[in-house]
Structures are given as C-alpha cells and as structure tokens.
C-alpha positions in Angstrom: 7.7 -5.0 -13.6 8.5 -0.7 -14.2 8.8 1.7 -11.4 6.4 5.5 -11.8 9.3 6.8 -9.8 7.3 10.3 -9.9 4.7 8.7 -8.1 7.3 7.0 -5.3 8.5 10.5 -5.3 5.0 12.2 -4.2 3.8 9.8 -2.3 5.6 8.4 1.0 5.0 5.9 3.2 4.4 8.3 6.2 6.8 8.0 9.6 4.6 6.0 12.2 2.0 4.7 9.3 -1.6 3.5 11.0 -2.7 0.0 9.5 -4.6 2.6 8.0 -2.4 4.5 6.3 0.2 2.0 4.6 -3.9 0.3 3.1 -4.2 3.3 1.7 -0.6 3.8 0.3 -0.3 0.1 -1.3 -4.3 1.0 -3.3 -2.4 3.4 -4.3 0.3 1.9 -5.2 -1.4 -0.5 -7.3 -3.0 1.9 -8.7 -0.4 3.9 -10.4 2.8 1.8 -10.3 4.0 -1.6 -11.0 7.4 -2.0 -9.9 5.6 -5.0 -7.9 2.6 -6.9 -6.8 0.9 -5.6 -4.6 -2.1 -7.6 -4.8 -1.2 -9.9 -2.2 0.6 -7.8 0.3 -2.9 -5.7 0.6 -4.8 -8.7 0.5 -3.2 -9.5 3.8 -3.0 -5.7 5.7 -6.8 -6.1 4.5 -7.8 -9.1 6.7 -5.3 -8.1 9.1 -7.3 -5.4 10.0 -10.3 -7.5 9.8 -9.2 -9.2 12.4 -8.7 -6.6 14.3 -12.1 -5.1 13.9 -13.6 -8.4 16.1 
C-alpha cells in the first residue's frame, strides 16, 4: 500500500462534513490513493446513508 501524498494534501475532508461529503471524499480517495482499502468503510457509510433515508 502506498500513500498518494499530493492527493491527500489537496483533498482534505471538510470540517463538519456531512455523511454525503464523507462518501464523496472516500470515493475520490479510493480512486486516487492506495494507502488503505477504503471499500469496506465506504460500503458501511453508504448503508448508513440508505438507512437514514428510510
């Protein structure tokens, strides 16, 4: 696993980020950085978002 330092420096999670903001950030992270497997975390957040809509 390797961190994409340039991407991380340019793409900070916003302060007081909403769940929608966090999902958007993690989707970008998954596409641009391989510092960790974010698929499981992203899946959980999307499930939580779907649960909140119900």
